[in-house]
C-alpha positions as CSV (number, residue, x, y, z in Angstrom):
1,M,61.2,-0.1,-91.4
2,P,60.2,-3.4,-89.5
3,R,57.3,-5.4,-90.9
4,D,55.7,-6.2,-87.5
5,P,53.3,-3.3,-86.7
6,R,54.1,-3.5,-83.0
7,I,57.8,-3.0,-83.6
8,A,57.0,-0.2,-86.1
9,M,54.9,1.6,-83.4
10,W,57.7,1.0,-80.8
11,A,60.3,2.5,-83.2
12,I,58.1,5.5,-84.0
13,S,57.4,6.1,-80.3
14,L,61.1,5.8,-79.5
15,A,61.9,8.3,-82.3
16,L,59.3,10.7,-81.1
17,A,60.6,10.5,-77.5
18,A,64.1,11.3,-78.9
19,G,62.7,14.4,-80.6
20,A,62.8,13.1,-84.2
21,A,60.0,13.7,-86.6
22,P,57.9,10.6,-87.5
23,A,58.8,9.0,-90.9
24,A,56.0,8.0,-93.2
25,S,55.2,4.3,-92.8
26,P,53.4,2.1,-95.3
27,I,52.3,-0.1,-92.4
28,P,49.1,0.9,-90.7
29,A,49.2,1.6,-87.0
30,A,48.0,-1.2,-84.8
31,P,44.7,-0.5,-83.0
32,T,45.0,0.8,-79.5
33,R,43.0,-0.3,-76.5
34,A,42.3,1.6,-73.4
35,A,44.2,0.4,-70.4
36,P,42.4,-0.7,-67.3
37,T,41.8,2.2,-64.9
38,A,42.0,0.3,-61.6
39,A,43.1,-3.0,-60.1
40,P,40.2,-5.3,-59.1
41,L,39.3,-5.1,-55.4
42,S,39.9,-8.8,-55.0
43,A,43.5,-8.6,-56.2
44,P,45.9,-10.7,-54.0
45,I,47.9,-8.8,-51.5
46,P,51.6,-9.7,-51.5
47,D,53.1,-10.8,-48.2
48,A,56.4,-8.9,-49.0
49,Q,56.1,-6.5,-46.0
50,R,57.8,-7.5,-42.8
51,A,58.1,-5.8,-39.4
52,Q,59.8,-6.8,-36.2
53,V,59.0,-6.4,-32.5
54,A,61.8,-7.1,-29.9
55,I,60.9,-8.5,-26.5
56,R,63.5,-6.8,-24.4
57,N,63.6,-5.8,-20.7
58,F,60.1,-7.2,-20.0
59,A,58.6,-5.0,-22.8
60,F,57.5,-5.2,-26.4
61,Q,59.6,-2.7,-28.4
62,P,57.9,-0.9,-30.1
63,A,54.9,-1.3,-27.9
64,E,52.7,0.0,-30.7
65,L,53.3,-0.7,-34.4
66,E,51.3,0.4,-37.5
67,V,51.4,-1.9,-40.5
68,E,49.5,-2.5,-43.7
69,V,47.3,-5.5,-44.4
70,G,49.5,-8.4,-45.5
71,T,52.4,-7.5,-43.3
72,T,54.1,-10.3,-41.3
73,V,55.2,-9.2,-37.9
74,E,57.9,-11.2,-36.1
75,W,58.5,-11.0,-32.4
76,V,61.9,-12.0,-31.1
77,N,62.6,-12.7,-27.5
78,E,65.9,-11.1,-26.4
79,D,65.3,-11.6,-22.7
80,P,66.8,-14.5,-20.7
81,V,63.4,-15.6,-19.5
82,P,60.4,-17.0,-21.5
83,H,57.6,-14.8,-22.8
84,T,54.5,-15.3,-24.9
85,V,52.8,-13.2,-27.6
86,T,49.1,-13.7,-27.0
87,S,46.3,-11.8,-28.8
88,G,43.8,-10.0,-26.6
89,T,44.2,-8.6,-23.1
90,P,45.0,-10.4,-19.8
91,G,41.8,-12.2,-18.8
92,S,40.4,-11.8,-22.3
93,P,42.6,-13.6,-24.9
94,T,41.0,-13.5,-28.4
95,G,42.6,-16.6,-29.8
96,V,43.7,-14.9,-33.0
97,F,47.4,-15.8,-32.3
98,D,49.4,-17.3,-29.5
99,S,53.1,-18.0,-29.7
100,G,53.4,-20.3,-26.7
101,A,56.5,-19.9,-24.5
102,L,59.4,-18.3,-26.4
103,N,62.8,-18.8,-24.9
104,Q,65.7,-16.4,-25.4
105,G,66.5,-16.2,-29.1
106,D,63.1,-17.8,-30.2
107,S,60.8,-15.9,-32.5
108,F,57.1,-16.0,-33.5
109,S,55.5,-14.6,-36.7
110,F,52.0,-13.7,-37.6
111,T,50.6,-12.3,-40.9
112,F,47.9,-9.7,-40.5
113,R,45.3,-10.2,-43.3
114,Q,42.5,-8.0,-41.9
115,P,42.6,-4.3,-40.9
116,G,41.9,-3.4,-37.3
117,T,43.6,-3.0,-33.9
118,Y,45.2,-6.1,-32.4
119,E,46.0,-5.9,-28.7
120,Y,48.4,-8.5,-27.3
121,F,50.2,-9.4,-24.1
122,C,52.5,-11.9,-22.4
123,R,50.6,-14.6,-20.5
124,L,53.6,-15.1,-18.2
125,H,54.0,-11.4,-17.4
126,P,50.5,-9.7,-17.9
127,S,51.9,-6.2,-17.5
128,M,53.7,-6.6,-20.8
129,R,51.3,-5.3,-23.5
130,G,51.4,-4.3,-27.1
131,R,49.3,-3.2,-30.0
132,I,49.4,-3.7,-33.7
133,L,47.4,-1.2,-35.9
134,V,46.6,-2.8,-39.3
135,R,45.5,-0.4,-41.9
136,Q,44.0,-1.3,-45.3
137,K,46.4,-0.9,-48.2
138,I,45.3,1.8,-50.6
139,Y,45.5,1.0,-54.3
140,L,45.5,4.1,-56.5
141,P,44.1,3.5,-60.0
142,L,46.6,3.5,-62.8
143,V,45.3,5.7,-65.5
144,M,47.0,5.8,-68.8
145,R,45.8,8.0,-71.7
146,N,46.5,7.5,-75.3
147,R,48.3,10.5,-76.7
């Protein structure tokens, strides 16, 4: 039997999982501590999520996109004419993001860090409109019980 109590406990756990009866051990079991039940609310949000919107045929495709907080959305202009991706609505831009003129093949990215509804449009073609719905990521508590 290993002398390190942590290794001994691991070996016993492995044997129990395999269906073996625990062997007597002269080494006392290491004290156990309760695992945390939930992640702190201020935990950092990874920016691993990505989504894409194509600018094609004078339209944002998809015109409406639902993402989680922390998602980076990339708009790619596939049209042969310039377009913009400007937050807000025609006549009422919000200033949250603005790509400037995107030529064919150009792209613009923005990471949404707050939940909400983000309207956007093309300043050069105001009939082109889109919407990003950003929902709060839900963290479920991780509950572990000692058995």
